[in-house]
C-alpha positions, 0 to 999 in steps of 0.5 A: 351243330348241337345248338342248331339241332336243339333249336330245330327240335324246339321249333318243331315242337312249338309248331305242333303244339300251336297247331293242336291247341286251336282245334281243342279250343273250338271243341269247347264251345257251345253248339251254335244254331240252336237259339230256340227253346225247341232246339235247346230241348232237342240238343238236351236229348242228344246229349242224354243219348251221348251220355248213355253211349259213352257210359256203355262203351266205357263199361264194356271196355272195363273203364267204369270210373271213366264211363261215370265221369263221361256220363256225368259230363254229358248229363250236365250239358243236357241239363244246361240245354234243358235249362236254357230251353225252359228259360226261353219258353218261360220268357216267351210265354210270360212276355206280354 
């Protein structure tokens, strides 16, 4: 009886873990549908807005360090988008 209950609990835990792992993996992917330089620059601006919002909310609740960390992450993503947009614009401008 104990073995059966233990097996049931472990099976349930495994199912819950696998069910939650898939959405987390999709959340880490880059934003699709923005292949143009203009789209990348827009996405960069949106990330800067998210950076300020997350910093403000965390500081308001007294979590200054967490706010700084989230701010840095969003600014990094914004820089990545801006760099990609600049690369695409420069490549298009220089291509004969």
